[in-house]
N, CA, C and O atoms as CSV, one atom per row, in Angstrom:
chain,resi,resn,atom,element,x,y,z
A,1,MET,N,N,-6.499,-12.573,6.525
A,1,MET,CA,C,-7.814,-12.766,6.568
A,1,MET,C,C,-8.167,-12.939,5.229
A,1,MET,O,O,-7.860,-11.938,4.581
A,2,PHE,N,N,-8.748,-13.906,4.486
A,2,PHE,CA,C,-9.727,-13.415,3.122
A,2,PHE,C,C,-10.841,-13.132,2.759
A,2,PHE,O,O,-11.888,-13.748,2.955
A,3,ILE,N,N,-10.612,-11.937,2.069
A,3,ILE,CA,C,-12.021,-11.223,1.677
A,3,ILE,C,C,-12.560,-11.630,0.358
A,3,ILE,O,O,-11.762,-11.707,-0.576
A,4,GLN,N,N,-13.919,-11.922,0.143
A,4,GLN,CA,C,-14.551,-11.739,-0.825
A,4,GLN,C,C,-14.672,-10.510,-1.448
A,4,GLN,O,O,-14.434,-10.344,-2.645
A,5,ASN,N,N,-15.051,-9.598,-0.648
A,5,ASN,CA,C,-15.369,-8.302,-1.713
A,5,ASN,C,C,-15.080,-7.221,-1.277
A,5,ASN,O,O,-15.888,-6.542,-0.644
A,6,PRO,N,N,-13.670,-6.790,-1.574
A,6,PRO,CA,C,-12.868,-5.451,-0.294
A,6,PRO,C,C,-13.816,-4.379,-0.450
A,6,PRO,O,O,-13.999,-3.654,0.527
A,7,GLN,N,N,-14.587,-4.109,-1.743
A,7,GLN,CA,C,-15.028,-3.039,-1.617
A,7,GLN,C,C,-16.533,-2.537,-0.478
A,7,GLN,O,O,-17.185,-1.511,-0.279
A,8,ALA,N,N,-16.521,-4.225,0.127
A,8,ALA,CA,C,-17.828,-4.305,1.361
A,8,ALA,C,C,-16.803,-3.780,2.987
A,8,ALA,O,O,-17.393,-3.462,4.019
A,9,LEU,N,N,-15.811,-3.790,2.917
A,9,LEU,CA,C,-15.270,-3.617,4.056
A,9,LEU,C,C,-15.651,-1.826,4.293
A,9,LEU,O,O,-15.683,-0.951,3.428
A,10,GLN,N,N,-15.840,-1.739,5.381
A,10,GLN,CA,C,-15.995,-0.543,6.368
A,10,GLN,C,C,-15.050,0.267,6.919
A,10,GLN,O,O,-14.111,-0.253,7.521
A,11,GLY,N,N,-15.150,1.669,6.801
A,11,GLY,CA,C,-13.659,2.342,7.645
A,11,GLY,C,C,-12.614,2.805,6.163
A,11,GLY,O,O,-12.969,3.251,5.071
A,12,PHE,N,N,-11.124,2.448,6.742
A,12,PHE,CA,C,-10.162,3.225,5.829
A,12,PHE,C,C,-9.749,1.905,4.917
A,12,PHE,O,O,-9.546,0.967,5.688
A,13,THR,N,N,-9.580,1.561,3.698
A,13,THR,CA,C,-8.941,0.838,3.356
A,13,THR,C,C,-7.847,1.157,2.540
A,13,THR,O,O,-7.985,2.102,1.764
A,14,CYS,N,N,-6.505,0.386,2.576
A,14,CYS,CA,C,-5.411,1.192,1.868
A,14,CYS,C,C,-4.751,0.386,0.975
A,14,CYS,O,O,-3.910,-0.452,1.300
A,15,TYR,N,N,-5.224,0.694,-0.477
A,15,TYR,CA,C,-3.954,-0.351,-1.397
A,15,TYR,C,C,-2.755,0.002,-1.552
A,15,TYR,O,O,-2.538,1.210,-1.464
A,16,VAL,N,N,-1.932,-0.652,-1.749
A,16,VAL,CA,C,-0.440,-0.681,-1.695
A,16,VAL,C,C,0.452,-1.162,-2.794
A,16,VAL,O,O,0.471,-2.390,-2.871
A,17,ASP,N,N,1.214,-0.521,-3.686
A,17,ASP,CA,C,1.697,-1.267,-4.801
A,17,ASP,C,C,3.147,-0.645,-5.200
A,17,ASP,O,O,3.334,0.571,-5.174
A,18,ALA,N,N,4.120,-1.538,-5.557
A,18,ALA,CA,C,5.547,-0.948,-6.253
A,18,ALA,C,C,5.855,-1.530,-7.666
A,18,ALA,O,O,5.490,-2.586,-8.182
A,19,SER,N,N,6.652,-0.503,-8.143
A,19,SER,CA,C,6.896,-1.156,-9.527
A,19,SER,C,C,8.184,-0.833,-9.598
A,19,SER,O,O,8.609,0.230,-9.144
A,20,THR,N,N,9.134,-1.964,-10.333
A,20,THR,CA,C,10.458,-1.538,-10.486
A,20,THR,C,C,10.977,-2.790,-11.668
A,20,THR,O,O,10.073,-3.273,-12.349
A,21,GLU,N,N,12.167,-3.214,-11.861
A,21,GLU,CA,C,12.782,-3.861,-12.726
A,21,GLU,C,C,12.750,-4.780,-12.037
A,21,GLU,O,O,12.967,-4.744,-10.825
A,22,PRO,N,N,12.478,-5.754,-12.680
A,22,PRO,CA,C,12.872,-7.373,-11.928
A,22,PRO,C,C,13.972,-7.392,-11.342
A,22,PRO,O,O,14.929,-6.752,-11.778
A,23,ASP,N,N,14.042,-8.197,-10.144
A,23,ASP,CA,C,15.354,-8.415,-9.632
A,23,ASP,C,C,16.363,-9.382,-10.574
A,23,ASP,O,O,15.872,-10.354,-11.147
A,24,SER,N,N,17.831,-9.061,-10.709
A,24,SER,CA,C,18.696,-9.795,-11.209
A,24,SER,C,C,19.991,-10.181,-10.564
A,24,SER,O,O,20.432,-9.501,-9.638
A,25,LEU,N,N,20.652,-11.288,-11.029
A,25,LEU,CA,C,22.069,-11.370,-10.300
A,25,LEU,C,C,22.818,-10.078,-10.208
A,25,LEU,O,O,23.456,-9.777,-9.199
A,26,THR,N,N,22.753,-9.462,-11.066
A,26,THR,CA,C,23.691,-8.175,-11.153
A,26,THR,C,C,23.685,-7.390,-9.546
A,26,THR,O,O,24.718,-7.050,-8.969
A,27,HIS,N,N,22.432,-7.220,-9.055
A,27,HIS,CA,C,21.819,-6.276,-8.009
A,27,HIS,C,C,21.988,-4.902,-8.143
A,27,HIS,O,O,22.244,-4.173,-7.185
A,28,ASN,N,N,21.835,-4.451,-9.479
A,28,ASN,CA,C,21.840,-3.069,-9.895
A,28,ASN,C,C,20.788,-2.431,-8.717
A,28,ASN,O,O,19.825,-2.891,-8.104
A,29,ILE,N,N,21.409,-1.279,-8.731
A,29,ILE,CA,C,20.225,-0.077,-7.972
A,29,ILE,C,C,19.653,0.435,-9.181
A,29,ILE,O,O,20.219,0.558,-10.268
A,30,ARG,N,N,18.128,0.803,-8.791
A,30,ARG,CA,C,17.063,1.305,-10.007
A,30,ARG,C,C,16.003,1.936,-9.289
A,30,ARG,O,O,15.768,1.599,-8.129
A,31,PRO,N,N,15.348,2.812,-9.862
A,31,PRO,CA,C,14.360,3.725,-8.964
A,31,PRO,C,C,12.967,2.837,-9.281
A,31,PRO,O,O,12.804,2.139,-10.282
A,32,ALA,N,N,12.042,3.023,-8.233
A,32,ALA,CA,C,10.940,2.208,-8.107
A,32,ALA,C,C,9.402,3.365,-7.916
A,32,ALA,O,O,9.420,4.255,-7.066
A,33,GLY,N,N,8.375,3.180,-8.692
A,33,GLY,CA,C,7.575,3.506,-8.293
A,33,GLY,C,C,6.833,3.234,-7.405
A,33,GLY,O,O,7.069,2.134,-6.906
A,34,LEU,N,N,5.701,3.983,-6.816
A,34,LEU,CA,C,5.046,3.832,-5.591
A,34,LEU,C,C,3.988,4.147,-5.542
A,34,LEU,O,O,3.794,5.358,-5.647
A,35,GLY,N,N,3.095,3.474,-5.408
A,35,GLY,CA,C,1.568,3.597,-5.400
A,35,GLY,C,C,0.469,3.467,-4.438
A,35,GLY,O,O,0.253,2.282,-4.188
A,36,ILE,N,N,-0.242,4.220,-3.860
A,36,ILE,CA,C,-1.308,4.302,-2.514
A,36,ILE,C,C,-2.406,4.841,-2.734
A,36,ILE,O,O,-2.511,6.012,-3.098
A,37,VAL,N,N,-3.267,4.145,-2.564
A,37,VAL,CA,C,-4.254,4.223,-2.709
A,37,VAL,C,C,-5.294,4.476,-1.016
A,37,VAL,O,O,-5.319,3.423,-0.379
A,38,ILE,N,N,-5.868,5.350,-0.495
A,38,ILE,CA,C,-6.559,5.048,1.090
A,38,ILE,C,C,-7.882,5.666,0.143
A,38,ILE,O,O,-8.097,6.557,-0.680
A,39,VAL,N,N,-8.638,4.498,0.889
A,39,VAL,CA,C,-10.298,4.934,0.504
A,39,VAL,C,C,-10.919,4.924,1.894
A,39,VAL,O,O,-10.644,3.971,2.624
A,40,ASN,N,N,-11.684,5.831,2.312
A,40,ASN,CA,C,-12.831,6.493,3.697
A,40,ASN,C,C,-14.242,6.035,3.059
A,40,ASN,O,O,-14.826,6.592,2.129
A,41,THR,N,N,-14.665,4.862,3.793
A,41,THR,CA,C,-16.169,4.807,3.607
A,41,THR,C,C,-16.645,4.836,4.723
A,41,THR,O,O,-17.690,4.242,4.988
A,42,GLN,N,N,-15.954,5.550,5.617
A,42,GLN,CA,C,-16.912,6.063,6.854
A,42,GLN,C,C,-17.735,7.629,6.438
A,42,GLN,O,O,-18.487,8.239,7.198
A,43,VAL,N,N,-17.409,7.979,5.257
A,43,VAL,CA,C,-18.269,9.153,4.810
A,43,VAL,C,C,-18.969,9.120,3.478
A,43,VAL,O,O,-18.538,8.295,2.673
A,44,HIS,N,N,-19.821,9.764,3.170
A,44,HIS,CA,C,-20.826,9.655,2.144
A,44,HIS,C,C,-20.438,11.296,1.367
A,44,HIS,O,O,-20.084,12.267,2.036
A,45,PRO,N,N,-20.575,11.309,0.106
A,45,PRO,CA,C,-19.652,10.052,-0.670
A,45,PRO,C,C,-18.259,9.393,-0.508
A,45,PRO,O,O,-17.326,10.088,-0.912
A,46,GLU,N,N,-17.990,8.353,-0.065
A,46,GLU,CA,C,-16.828,7.688,0.444
A,46,GLU,C,C,-15.624,8.934,-0.464
A,46,GLU,O,O,-15.747,9.589,-1.499
A,47,SER,N,N,-14.462,8.790,0.602
A,47,SER,CA,C,-13.248,9.790,-0.138
A,47,SER,C,C,-12.387,8.791,-0.348
A,47,SER,O,O,-12.353,7.688,0.198
A,48,ARG,N,N,-11.378,9.443,-1.546
A,48,ARG,CA,C,-10.020,8.585,-1.486
A,48,ARG,C,C,-8.986,9.943,-1.929
A,48,ARG,O,O,-9.048,11.074,-2.410
A,49,ILE,N,N,-7.948,8.870,-1.355
A,49,ILE,CA,C,-6.881,9.511,-1.786
A,49,ILE,C,C,-5.792,8.702,-2.456
A,49,ILE,O,O,-5.282,7.658,-2.048
A,50,HIS,N,N,-5.542,9.355,-3.523
A,50,HIS,CA,C,-4.089,8.762,-4.457
A,50,HIS,C,C,-2.999,9.380,-4.535
A,50,HIS,O,O,-2.815,10.505,-5.000
A,51,ILE,N,N,-2.014,8.443,-3.945
A,51,ILE,CA,C,-0.455,8.931,-3.755
A,51,ILE,C,C,0.149,8.330,-4.863
A,51,ILE,O,O,-0.142,7.165,-5.137
A,52,LYS,N,N,1.107,9.083,-5.670
A,52,LYS,CA,C,2.108,8.479,-6.838
A,52,LYS,C,C,3.767,8.903,-5.696
A,52,LYS,O,O,4.102,10.029,-5.327
A,53,ALA,N,N,4.205,8.099,-5.517
A,53,ALA,CA,C,5.731,8.780,-4.955
A,53,ALA,C,C,7.291,8.229,-5.714
A,53,ALA,O,O,6.842,7.923,-6.818
A,54,VAL,N,N,8.037,8.079,-5.756
A,54,VAL,CA,C,9.362,7.830,-6.421
A,54,VAL,C,C,10.298,7.396,-5.439
A,54,VAL,O,O,10.489,8.165,-4.497
A,55,LEU,N,N,10.990,6.197,-5.471
A,55,LEU,CA,C,12.093,5.492,-4.863
A,55,LEU,C,C,13.623,5.399,-5.744
A,55,LEU,O,O,13.980,4.431,-6.415
A,56,ASP,N,N,14.333,6.574,-5.553
A,56,ASP,CA,C,15.204,6.688,-6.136
A,56,ASP,C,C,15.922,5.640,-6.212
A,56,ASP,O,O,16.334,5.165,-7.270
A,57,ASP,N,N,16.175,5.096,-4.851
A,57,ASP,CA,C,17.768,3.612,-5.098
A,57,ASP,C,C,16.941,2.564,-4.204
A,57,ASP,O,O,16.685,2.795,-3.022
A,58,THR,N,N,16.530,1.348,-4.894
A,58,THR,CA,C,15.982,0.376,-4.654
A,58,THR,C,C,16.851,-0.876,-5.348
A,58,THR,O,O,16.961,-0.918,-6.573
A,59,SER,N,N,17.397,-1.788,-4.580
A,59,SER,CA,C,18.119,-2.953,-4.674
A,59,SER,C,C,17.249,-4.429,-5.327
A,59,SER,O,O,17.754,-5.337,-5.988
A,60,SER,N,N,15.914,-4.297,-4.917
A,60,SER,CA,C,15.086,-5.412,-4.824
A,60,SER,C,C,13.907,-5.067,-5.330
A,60,SER,O,O,13.694,-3.875,-5.548
A,61,VAL,N,N,12.816,-6.146,-5.641
A,61,VAL,CA,C,11.425,-5.844,-5.839
A,61,VAL,C,C,10.651,-5.781,-3.966
A,61,VAL,O,O,9.719,-5.122,-3.503
A,62,ILE,N,N,11.398,-6.589,-3.474
A,62,ILE,CA,C,10.777,-6.641,-2.186
A,62,ILE,C,C,10.867,-5.467,-1.283
A,62,ILE,O,O,9.973,-5.141,-0.503
A,63,MET,N,N,12.180,-4.750,-1.458
A,63,MET,CA,C,12.533,-3.644,-0.815
A,63,MET,C,C,11.296,-2.616,-1.276
A,63,MET,O,O,10.493,-2.080,-0.513
A,64,ALA,N,N,11.365,-2.480,-2.804
A,64,ALA,CA,C,10.128,-1.242,-3.204
A,64,ALA,C,C,9.059,-1.707,-2.454
A,64,ALA,O,O,8.560,-0.968,-1.605
A,65,GLU,N,N,8.627,-2.849,-2.649
A,65,GLU,CA,C,7.050,-2.960,-1.884
A,65,GLU,C,C,7.196,-2.410,-0.109
A,65,GLU,O,O,6.280,-1.857,0.499
A,66,ALA,N,N,8.435,-2.698,0.416
A,66,ALA,CA,C,8.481,-2.445,1.800
A,66,ALA,C,C,8.562,-1.182,2.027
A,66,ALA,O,O,8.467,-0.764,3.181
A,67,ALA,N,N,8.783,-0.205,0.792
A,67,ALA,CA,C,8.973,1.109,1.045
A,67,ALA,C,C,7.794,1.405,0.577
A,67,ALA,O,O,7.793,2.636,0.568
A,68,ALA,N,N,6.875,1.071,0.216
A,68,ALA,CA,C,5.255,1.597,-0.154
A,68,ALA,C,C,4.529,1.473,0.834
A,68,ALA,O,O,3.620,2.237,1.160
A,69,ILE,N,N,4.946,0.308,1.492
A,69,ILE,CA,C,4.100,-0.235,2.872
A,69,ILE,C,C,4.185,0.678,4.063
A,69,ILE,O,O,3.241,1.139,4.704
A,70,ALA,N,N,5.834,0.918,4.306
A,70,ALA,CA,C,6.401,2.110,5.407
A,70,ALA,C,C,5.882,3.624,5.044
A,70,ALA,O,O,5.621,4.541,5.822
A,71,LEU,N,N,5.841,3.603,4.125
A,71,LEU,CA,C,5.126,5.254,3.505
A,71,LEU,C,C,3.720,5.177,3.476
A,71,LEU,O,O,3.192,6.171,3.974
A,72,ALA,N,N,2.903,4.278,3.034
A,72,ALA,CA,C,1.055,3.942,3.546
A,72,ALA,C,C,1.267,4.111,4.865
A,72,ALA,O,O,0.741,5.163,5.226
A,73,ALA,N,N,1.949,3.390,5.982
A,73,ALA,CA,C,1.907,3.539,7.299
A,73,ALA,C,C,2.112,5.096,7.917
A,73,ALA,O,O,1.517,5.644,8.845
A,74,LYS,N,N,2.959,5.487,7.224
A,74,LYS,CA,C,3.553,7.003,7.745
A,74,LYS,C,C,2.384,7.764,7.138
A,74,LYS,O,O,1.990,8.408,8.110
A,75,ILE,N,N,1.545,8.099,6.059
A,75,ILE,CA,C,0.717,8.373,6.003
A,75,ILE,C,C,-0.387,8.513,6.670
A,75,ILE,O,O,-0.680,9.569,7.230
A,76,LEU,N,N,-1.221,7.323,6.686
A,76,LEU,CA,C,-2.140,7.025,7.453
A,76,LEU,C,C,-1.948,7.706,8.966
A,76,LEU,O,O,-2.881,8.252,9.554
A,77,THR,N,N,-0.642,7.596,9.490
A,77,THR,CA,C,-0.408,7.758,10.878
A,77,THR,C,C,-0.459,9.460,10.877
A,77,THR,O,O,-0.797,10.084,11.883
A,78,ALA,N,N,-0.098,10.078,9.679
A,78,ALA,CA,C,-0.363,11.493,9.894
A,78,ALA,C,C,-1.514,11.975,9.730
A,78,ALA,O,O,-1.872,13.000,10.310
A,79,LEU,N,N,-2.261,11.314,8.923
A,79,LEU,CA,C,-4.078,11.426,8.850
A,79,LEU,C,C,-4.705,10.919,10.137
A,79,LEU,O,O,-5.933,10.856,10.191
A,80,GLN,N,N,-4.045,10.590,11.066
A,80,GLN,CA,C,-4.593,10.021,12.176
A,80,GLN,C,C,-5.497,9.292,12.244
A,80,GLN,O,O,-6.453,9.404,13.011
A,81,VAL,N,N,-5.193,7.902,10.932
A,81,VAL,CA,C,-6.095,6.779,11.112
A,81,VAL,C,C,-5.348,6.057,11.891
A,81,VAL,O,O,-4.130,5.903,11.801
A,82,HIS,N,N,-6.519,5.328,13.143
A,82,HIS,CA,C,-5.838,4.332,14.022
A,82,HIS,C,C,-6.015,2.687,13.383
A,82,HIS,O,O,-5.314,1.723,13.691
A,83,LYS,N,N,-7.176,2.710,12.403
A,83,LYS,CA,C,-7.070,1.486,12.030
A,83,LYS,C,C,-7.333,1.148,10.662
A,83,LYS,O,O,-8.355,1.667,10.214
A,84,ALA,N,N,-6.746,0.486,9.953
A,84,ALA,CA,C,-6.973,0.465,8.107
A,84,ALA,C,C,-6.833,-0.894,7.851
A,84,ALA,O,O,-6.053,-1.630,8.456
A,85,HIS,N,N,-7.647,-1.259,6.884
A,85,HIS,CA,C,-7.514,-2.829,5.992
A,85,HIS,C,C,-6.193,-2.264,4.852
A,85,HIS,O,O,-5.993,-1.153,4.361
A,86,SER,N,N,-5.521,-3.444,4.729
A,86,SER,CA,C,-4.214,-2.862,3.730
A,86,SER,C,C,-4.149,-4.525,2.869
A,86,SER,O,O,-4.120,-5.731,3.117
A,87,PHE,N,N,-4.154,-3.488,1.656
A,87,PHE,CA,C,-3.990,-4.851,0.389
A,87,PHE,C,C,-2.761,-4.384,-0.237
A,87,PHE,O,O,-2.407,-3.212,-0.366
A,88,ASN,N,N,-2.024,-5.663,-0.692
A,88,ASN,CA,C,-0.921,-5.278,-1.474
A,88,ASN,C,C,-1.060,-6.426,-2.472
A,88,ASN,O,O,-1.082,-7.652,-2.362
A,89,THR,N,N,-1.166,-5.361,-3.722
A,89,THR,CA,C,-1.957,-6.138,-4.991
A,89,THR,C,C,-0.799,-7.083,-5.337
A,89,THR,O,O,-1.130,-8.064,-6.001
A,90,SER,N,N,0.709,-6.954,-4.958
A,90,SER,CA,C,2.002,-8.125,-5.387
A,90,SER,C,C,1.335,-9.269,-4.802
A,90,SER,O,O,0.815,-10.089,-5.558
A,91,VAL,N,N,1.297,-9.389,-3.830
A,91,VAL,CA,C,0.815,-10.251,-2.715
A,91,VAL,C,C,-0.111,-11.105,-3.334
A,91,VAL,O,O,0.168,-12.060,-4.060
A,92,ASN,N,N,-1.573,-10.592,-2.908
A,92,ASN,CA,C,-2.994,-11.086,-3.132
A,92,ASN,C,C,-3.756,-10.158,-3.125
A,92,ASN,O,O,-3.451,-9.346,-2.252
A,93,ARG,N,N,-4.774,-9.842,-3.799
A,93,ARG,CA,C,-5.748,-8.812,-3.616
A,93,ARG,C,C,-6.743,-8.884,-2.809
A,93,ARG,O,O,-7.486,-7.953,-2.497
A,94,ASN,N,N,-6.807,-10.359,-2.322
A,94,ASN,CA,C,-7.710,-10.570,-1.712
A,94,ASN,C,C,-7.627,-11.056,-0.084
A,94,ASN,O,O,-8.534,-11.494,0.623
A,95,VAL,N,N,-6.521,-10.867,0.169
A,95,VAL,CA,C,-6.034,-11.096,1.603
A,95,VAL,C,C,-5.825,-9.747,2.408
A,95,VAL,O,O,-4.981,-9.022,1.881
A,96,THR,N,N,-6.321,-9.311,3.406
A,96,THR,CA,C,-5.990,-8.000,4.376
A,96,THR,C,C,-5.255,-8.229,5.167
A,96,THR,O,O,-5.517,-9.241,5.817
A,97,THR,N,N,-4.419,-7.728,5.417
A,97,THR,CA,C,-3.769,-7.475,6.585
A,97,THR,C,C,-4.132,-5.783,8.045
A,97,THR,O,O,-4.891,-4.824,7.901
A,98,PRO,N,N,-3.571,-5.993,8.773
A,98,PRO,CA,C,-3.729,-4.543,9.599
A,98,PRO,C,C,-2.261,-3.739,9.217
A,98,PRO,O,O,-1.118,-4.044,9.557
A,99,LEU,N,N,-2.614,-2.894,8.599
A,99,LEU,CA,C,-1.382,-1.852,8.330
A,99,LEU,C,C,-0.690,-1.191,9.775
A,99,LEU,O,O,0.461,-1.167,10.212
A,100,ILE,N,N,-2.015,-0.669,10.277
A,100,ILE,CA,C,-1.940,-0.076,11.633
A,100,ILE,C,C,-3.169,-0.241,12.337
A,100,ILE,O,O,-4.264,-0.377,11.791
A,101,GLY,N,N,-2.892,-0.220,13.948
A,101,GLY,CA,C,-3.833,-0.634,14.623
A,101,GLY,C,C,-4.163,-2.235,14.782
A,101,GLY,O,O,-3.275,-3.050,14.532
A,102,GLU,N,N,-5.076,-2.534,15.078
A,102,GLU,CA,C,-5.333,-4.130,15.276
A,102,GLU,C,C,-5.940,-4.912,14.371
A,102,GLU,O,O,-6.096,-6.112,14.596
């Protein structure tokens, strides 16, 4: 679903990103930085959780992105969030997909 204004979404919104060296033909194992921001607009003022994590061993950019999404899903589940809008900044900032729930 294309979203014109992600800030207008109600409920939980989760922004996910990962950063690592670009893929190469040598398939080097390298670390990746993972970033997650969870925004809850159901409370006033809205609450935000910022999470930084490190993945020690990744062999591709897509593996790092997948790890960030998996970590975000685990955190949302632990927080007992049953539905959240998800944005992956590497793919397209204005496309939302359900991370958990429907």
